[in-house]
N, C-alpha and C positions, 0 to 999 in steps of 0.2 A: 341655624340657631333658632329654635322655638322652645316653648315651655315644655312640650312633651319630649322632644328628641334631645334637647340639650346640644351637645357637640356631635356632629355627624362627620365621620372620617371617610375619605375616599368617596365623596358624594358628587352629585350633579344637580344643577338647577336649570329648569326650562322656563323661559320667559316668553309670553305671547302678548303682544301689544305692550300695555303698561302694567301687567300683572304677572305674578309668579304662578305658573300653571302646574309645575311638577317639582318635587324635591324628593330625591331618593339616591340609590346607589349609582356609582359610575356605570356599572354594567347595564342597569335599567335605563339610564339616561342615554346610553349609546344607541338604544333602539329607536330614538327619535331622529328625525331629520330637521335641520335648522338652517336658516339663511346665513347666520353668523355663529361661529363657535369660538369661544374664548377658552383657551387651554390654561387651567389654573392648577395643574398638578404641582404639589408641594407648596401651594399657597393657601391662605385663609380667605374664605368668603364670609362676609359679615353683613348684617343690616347696616345701612348708612347711618352715620351719627346725626342726631337732631340737636342743632345749636339753638337753644330756646331763648337766647337773649343776645342781641348785638346792637351797636350803634355804628353802622358801617362807615359813615362819613369820617369816623375817627381814625381810619387808616391814614388819613391825610394829616393827622395831628399826633402821631406817635411821639411819646416822651415829652410833649409840651406840658409844662407844669408838673414835672415829676416831683415826687416826694412831698406832696401837700395833702392835707386833710380834705375830705369830700367837698364841702361847700366852698372852701378857698380855691380848690382846684377847678371847680365849675365856674366860679366867678372870674378867675384869672385866666384860665387856659381854654375853656370851652365856650362858655356863653358869649364872650365878645366876638368870636369868630363865626359861629353858626349862622347868625342872621345875614352875614355878608355872602354866604354861599349862593351861587347861581344854580340853575337847573343842571347845567353841564358839570359843575363842580360836584354836586351830589351824585350824579350819574357816574362820573369817573371814579369817585371814591367807592361807590357800590360795586362797580366792576372789579376793582382791585380786591375788595373784601371778599367778594364771591369767589374769585379765583383762588384766593388764599384758603378759603373754607373748603372748596372742592379738593384742593391739594392736601388737605388735612382729613379727608374722608367724610366731610359733612355733606349730606344730601338734602337737608331741610334747615332753613334759617328763619328765625323770628326776628325781624328788624323793628326796633322802636326808634322811629325817626321823629325829630322835633326841631323847633327853632327857626324854621323857614317853611315856605309853602310848597316845597318841591317833592311832595309825597309821590307823585306819579313818576318822578325820575327813578325812585326806588323800584316801583312796580314795573317800569320799563326794563330795568336791569334784571329783575327776576325773569321776565319774559324772554329777553334776549339771550340770557345765559342758560335758561331751562332748568335752573335750580328750583327746588320746591321752596317757595317763599311765602311768608306771612308778614303783613305790615300792621304793627300797632301804631295807630295814628296818635302820636304823642302831643300833649298840650299842657301849657302852663296858663293859669288864670290869675292867681293872686300871689303876692309875696316875692315872686321870683324877679330876676333881672328884667327891667322894664321892656326892652326891645323884644323879649321872648313872649310876653304876655299877650293873650288874645281874649276877646270878649266871648262870653258863654254862648250867645246866640250865633256868633260867627263860627265857633268851634263845632257846634251841633249841626249847623247847616252844611259845613264842609264835610264833616264826618258822615253824615247821612248820605250825602252825594257820593262819597267814595265807597260806602258800603253797598249802595244800590248798584254801583258800576262794577265793583270787584268783590268776588266771593272770599278773598283772602285778606280782607281788612277788618280790623277790630278796634274798639276804643282803647286808648292808652294814656290815661291821666298820668302825668309824670311822677308825682308823689302825692299822697293825700294832703300833705301840708301846703301844696301849691295849687289846690283846686278846692272851690267851695263845695259844701255838702250838696247843694242843689244840683251842681253840675256833675258831681260824682254819681248821684242818683239818676240824673237824666241820661248819662252815658250808659249806665247799667240798663236802663229801659230800652235804649237803642240796641245794645248787645242782645238782649232777650228777644226783641222784635225780629232781629235778623238771624237769631240762633248762633251768635258768635261768642268767642271768648271775651273776657274782660281782663285787661292786662295793665299792671301798674308796678312801679317800684314799691316795695313793701319793707318798711322798717330797715332801711339800708344802713343808716348810721344813727347813733344816739342824737346827733345834732339835728337831723331833719325830724326825728321822732319828737324831740322836745319843742320844735316849732309848732307841731300839731297839738301837743299837750298844752302849750301856752294858749292856743286858739280855742281848742275844744274841751280841754281837760281829759282827753282820751288819747291812748296810743293808737298806732295805725290799724292793727287788726281789730281792736276794740271798736273803733269808729265804723269800720267797714262792716263788722258784724251787726252793729246797731242800725246801720242803714240798709240791712238785708242785701248786701252785695256779695257776701261769701257763698259760694256753691261750687259744684263740680266743674264749672266752666271758668272759675276765677283762677287767674295766674298771677302770683305775687313774686316778684323778682328780688332776690337777695335774702330777705327774711332773716337778717342777722340779729336784730335787737327786739326779740320777742319775749314777753313774760309767759308764765305758765298758762294764764287765762287765755292769752292770744293763741298759744299752741293748741289749746283745747278747742277754741272756736274754729280754727283752721281744720282740725281733725274731724270735728263733728259735721262740718259742712262738706267734707271730702274735697277740699280745695287743693290746688296745685301750687307748689313753690319751685323756684328756679335757683339752684346753687351756682354761684360764680366764685369759686374759691380763690383763684389767682387775683382777680380784681379786688375782692374783699381784703386780701392780705396786702395788696399794693397800696390801697388807700386806708388801710387799718380800720375798715368798717366794723369788723368783728367776725365771729365764726357763727355761721348759721347752724342751728341745732338740728341738723338733718337726721341724726339718729332718732331723737325723740319725736320729731315731726313724722318720720316714717312709722314709728311704733304707734302713733296716735291716728294713723290712717291718712295722712297727707301724702299725695303723690309728688315726690321730689324729683325734679329734672336737673339737667346740667347745661351750662352755657359758658361761653368765653367772656361775655360782656364786650364792651367796645375796646378796640385796640389801643386807645389812648390810656386806658387804665389796666391793660394787661401786657402790652408790648407786641403781642402777636395773636393770630387766630389759630392756635395750636390745640386741637381737641385732645390729643394724646397727653400733652402736658396737663391739661385740665383734669382729665380722668385720674392721672397719677397723683396730682396735687390733692384732689378731693379725697382719695384714699389715705394718703400720708397725713394730711392735716388732721383728720378725725382720729386716726390711730394715736398720734402724739397728744392731741387735745384731750382724749379720754384715757390716755396712758394704758391703752389696750390694743395690741396689734390685730386682734381678732374681731374687733367691734364692727368693722366694715370690711367686706371682702371684694375681690376683683369683680366677681359676678354681680355684686350689688351696684358697683359703679357703672359697669357696662349696661345694666338695666336703666340706670339714670340717663345714660347717654343715648338710649335707643327706645326701648319699650315705653318708658315713662313719658318721654316727650310726645310720642305718638298718642298715648292715652290722653294727655292734657289737651292736645289739639284735635282729638276726635278723628284721626286719620288711621286707616288700616295699613300701618307700617310698623317698623321697628322689629320685625321678625322675618325670618326666611321660611315662609309657610305658604301653602297653596291658597290662592285668592288674595294675597297681600300685594300691596304696591311693590313694583320692581325697583326698589331703592336699595342698591347693594354696593358694597365696596370689596375690592380684592386686595389683600395685603401680600406683598412679596416678603416672605420671612427668611429668604436666603441672603441675609445681611449679617454684618459682623455683630450687630446688637441683638439679633433674634434667632440665629441659626440653632436648631435642635433645642427648642424650648420644651420642657417637660409638661407644663400646664399651658394650654393654648390661650385660655382666657387671661391668665396671669401675664402671659407674654404680650398680649394686646395692651393691657392696662399699665404694666410696669416696665416693659422693655421697648415696645414699638415707638416710633416717631412718625411724623408725616412722610418721611422719606421711604417708609415701608408701603405707602399707599401707591399701588400700581394702577388700578382701574376704579373708576367711579361711574355708577349707572343710576340715573334718576328717571323714574317714570318709564323705564324700559329703554331709555336713550343713553348711549355711552357719552359721558361728558369728559372723561379722561381715560387714556389707555397708554400704558407704558410711560406714565407720568407726563404725557403730553396732553394738554387741553385740546379737545377736538373742535370746539366751537369758538374759541377765543384766541386772539393774537396776543400772547402774553407780553411780548416786548412792547407792543403798541400801548397796552394797558399801563405798563410800568412807566413809559415815557410821559403819557398824559397825566398820570397820577403825580409823578414827581414835579412836573411844572405847576400843577394845581396846588400842591402842598407848599411849594416855595412861595407862591404868590399869597396864599392865605396866611401863612405864618408871618410873612413880612408885614402884612396888614395890621398886625397887633401893635406895631410901633407907632 
């Protein structure tokens, strides 16, 4: 799948090291010799999905605080537990979340971690599992739950140290309403100095927007525009509560937003205006958000929900198509992160998935892209390749002991949830 070829039938892909070297017909591909051959006859080969927003530790907190509005949910279910997490707790949660993402066809994760100092536990999990991972170093400074707050100087010192040590770390102010203007700007200066993305929750709910309006007299994207933070490396997650001026600012700056439809429905944040954002030039990506506000890391469910939500919201079944959603799940995420991925094309990173469509839900589908978005589930994912390395084959994780991950995560979750009492 690339922009020129579209869907290639009866094709072959050659990988050398971590790059795609050849894409063409099966007969042409058979002229090459290879150390390993994966027979995918009758299957679909796609670019791996790019999950642009997650809080992986939340796999340990599934359904805690269900059926609450955003800030009540954070105050009751999430914020009291996060500071109690140890390095190993964060690591165990990350392993489980990564395993679930791999089994859902995800090859790249952007993790926004916050609330405790164990950022390197996340980075270690990325390295140990070989998933392509990016860390947004989250931080609260003002207004938020007291144990989560950090001093600006401490945040900047730690952030700078992480960015010097790791190429996949970026600043992640949690919400504009929870960070002072000075720190918002200082974080942007760091991002620019290191050539990194700038990543934040943006206009997630009207409640958090109004906290900022009360403080600054401005809504989220208005303030970020006035602070000169919006540009092509800006990534704003959720983007549900935007007015027309804010949409214009995001479009003019060629910013990126991340759509999390299931999470936004679960907490009733609102509906991100992705159709209008896209029309105005915003690069709209897709994500699951944290498992505590979605239930599971199911990227197929996320794609289908994104399509159906906007069809019914606009009362127009043609307003968003399966191919649009698949782009949000692949090409658009790669564009936002500045990585050469999201397409099956010579020279691109070898981040691929193979779907077994010989299943009761997908056999003999007329439209292959429609089948991926509307019919497939994680159970269709047979093989996952990241950076040229096979991470799952025959639905078996190749580098991870799944039962061991499950046992450790279960014990960790039991202890953390009981600590709320």
